N, C-alpha and C positions, 0 to 999 in steps of 0.2 A: 407702555403706557396704557391704562386704562381706556378703552374707547366708549365704554356704558358704565355707569356706575350706579349701585343702589345706596340710597341713601336713607336711613330711619331716622324717625324722631324729626323728620325734616319740614314741617310747618311752621317752626320759630327757632329763635337762640341760634346755638352753634350749627345746628343741622341744617335752616335755613340759609344762614350765611355761607356753610359750605355747597349747597346746591348752586348759590349765585358763583362763588367761586371756580366750581367745575364750569358751569356754563361760559364762563367768561374765557375758558380755554378754549373752549367749542368742542366738549364733550357732551355726551348724550347722559341723563339721568333719569331713574327711576326715584321718585319722591313717596317715603313711605310715610305714615302716621296713622293716629287712632282715630277711629271715626267721629270721635267727637273735636278732634283738633278744626282751628280754621283753615281751612286750605287755600283761601284766596289769595295770599300772597304766592302760592305756588301757581295757581292757575293763570294768576298775572305773566308770570314768567314762562307757559307755556310746555312745561314740562309733563311725563308721563307721571299721572298719581296714583297711587293703591292706597287704598285704605283697609287698616289694618290692627285689631289688638293683638301685640306681639306676644304678650304674657300666655295667649292661648295655643296650643300645639295646633290645633286643628286650622287657625287662622297661617300660623308659618308653613304648614303645608302649602294653602293657597298660594303663599308669597314666593316658596322656593319653585314650586311646578310655573308661576308666573315668569320667574326672574332666569330664565334660562340661558342667557346670553349674556350675564353679566362678566366682566373682568375686573371688576373694581366694587368695593364694599365699604360701607363708613356706617358701622354700630354706634348712633348717636342716641338714638332712644333711652329713655331712661326717667326714673323717678323718685323722687325725694320726699320721705316722712320724717318727721321731728317731732320726737314727744319725749319725755323722760322714759332712759332706757329701760328701766325696770317694768316701765308698764307695756313693753311692745308684748303682743301677744305672738303665739305661734303661727297662725294664720296670718298675722300683719307682713312676718319677717317671709313667711315661704312668698307671699305676693309680691315683695318687695325683689326677691332673689327671681324670682318667674319673670320679671320684665328686665331687671338689669343685668341678672346674669344668665339664667337659661335660655333666653331668647339671643342674646350674644354668641353664648355656645354654640346653638343648633344653627343659626344662621351661617355663622364661620365653619362648620363641619360642613353643613351641605352645599353651602353654596361656592364655599373656598375649595372644597375638592373635587370641583367639577371645573374650575377656571384654568384657562391656557396659561404658558407660559409669561409672566411678565405681569400677571395679577397682583393686587395688592390691599391688602386689607387693613383699615383702621378702626381702632376700638377707643370709644371714649371710656377712659377711667377717671380718675380724679385724685387731686392733692390728697385728699382724705385718705386714700388707699396708703399714705405712707406718714402722713400728721393731722391727728385731729385734736381740736382744741374743746371740742362740743360735744359732750356725751349723748345729746339729744339726737345724732344723727349715727350712733354706732353700727345700726344694721346696714344703715346706706353706704356706709363707709368699706363695710365689711364684704359689700357687693363689688365697690369697686377696687379692693384689694383682688378678690377672686378675677377681676377682668384682666387684671396685671399678670396673673398667674395663667390664666387661661392663653393669654397673649404670647408667653414664653412657649408654651406647651406647643400650641398651633404652628409658630415659626418653625419649629424642629419638625413638626408633623409635615408639613408643606413645602421645607425647603427642597426636597428632593422634586418636587413639581417645579419649581421655579416661582412659587408663589409667596410673597412677601406677608409678614403679618407684624405690625407695629401698634402700639398705642400712646395715646396724647394723657398728660393727667392735667387739667386746667385747675386753677386756683379759680381765686374770684374773679368773673367774669359777667360784664355787664348784660346778663340776660333774665327774662320773668321769673326763672329759677330761684336766683340769687336776689330779685326783690321781694320775692315770697319769704324767704329765709331771714333777711333782713327784718321784715314785719313783724314775724313770727317771734322771733329774738326780743323785738321791741314791747310787743304786747305783754310777753311773759316777764319782761324785766321792769316793766313799768316806765318806760322812756321812750325815746322818739327813734324812728328808723334812720333819720340822716344821724343820729349821735352813735346808733350801732354802726353804720357805713363808715363813720370817721376812725371808729375804735378798729376796726377789721383793717383799714387801710393802711394805720398806723404799724401794723405786722409786714407790711408789705415793702420793701425797699424802694422798689420805684413810685410809692405813694399813690398808687393809682388801680383800680379795677381794669382787668383785661377788655377787650372788645370780641364780639364774636367773629370779626372779620380775621383778627390777627389768630385766633383757634384754626380757621379755615383755611389760611396761608400754609400753616403748619402741616395742616391735614391734607392740602392738596401736594405738598412737597412730599409728603410719605406716601402718597398715592402715584406720584410721577416716578419717572426713570432718574430724575435728579438726586433720589434716595435708593437706586438700586441697589447699593452695597448695605442696606441696613436692614434689618428683621430683628425680631424679637425684644424692640426696643421699648420701652416705657418713658415717655419724655416729659419733663414738668414744663407747664407753660405757666409761672404763677407770680412773674413780676419780681423773681428773688425770694420769693416767702420761702420755697422749698427747694433745696438745693442737692439734695442727694440721692 
C-alpha cells in the first residue's frame, strides 16, 4: 500500500477529495496543481504542496526530481475546452493533449518506473472516452480515450515491477468543471443551467450526479492493497450511465 502518494490537480474537485481521502488513511501526500490555482484548501490540510504547470516539460522535470520517494500516483490534472468541433485549431488540440495526455504519460513513465513493489497508479479518464453526446468536447474526449489506452499499456509494462496501473472513468460529477460545462451549454442553447442539468440527469439511472468523494473512495481502493489483483482496468463511475 502506498505510503506517500503524489496527486496532481489536487487543489479542487476530485483531486482535492482524493487528497483528503488519502490523509484520512494516515498516508502522506504531495499535492500538485498549476500556479494560478487556489491552494488555500490544501494549506489548511497541512500537506506538502508543489506548484507546476504540467503541460510544460521543464515543469514536469522539476516535479519528477522533487518526488523521488512516492509509491503512489494519482493523475487527476486535466482541462476541458468546449467549442464547435470544426472550429478547434491545431494549437488548441495540442494544448489539450499536453496537459490531459502528455503529462500523464510522462509522470506515469518516470515516476512509475522507479516505484517499489506494491506501487499503484490511478489515472483519471472520463466516461467521454466511451460515450459522447456532445461533439463540442470532441478533442477532450479523445484525450480521455488516450488515457484509457495508456493505462492498459503501462499496466503491462510495469507488471514485472509489481506496480499496478488503473484508471477511473467519471461521468457527471458535482465539480466546478461540470458547473462550467452546464453553464456553457445553457448559454449556447439559450436556456438555464438548471434545465441543462435536469436534462443530463435524465440519462443517468441513479438520477443524480456523483460526488468527488465517491470518486476519491474508488481511487483509494485502487491505490490500496484491497485491489492488489487489479491492473490495467478502466472503471466506470457514472451512476449507471455507462455500463460497458
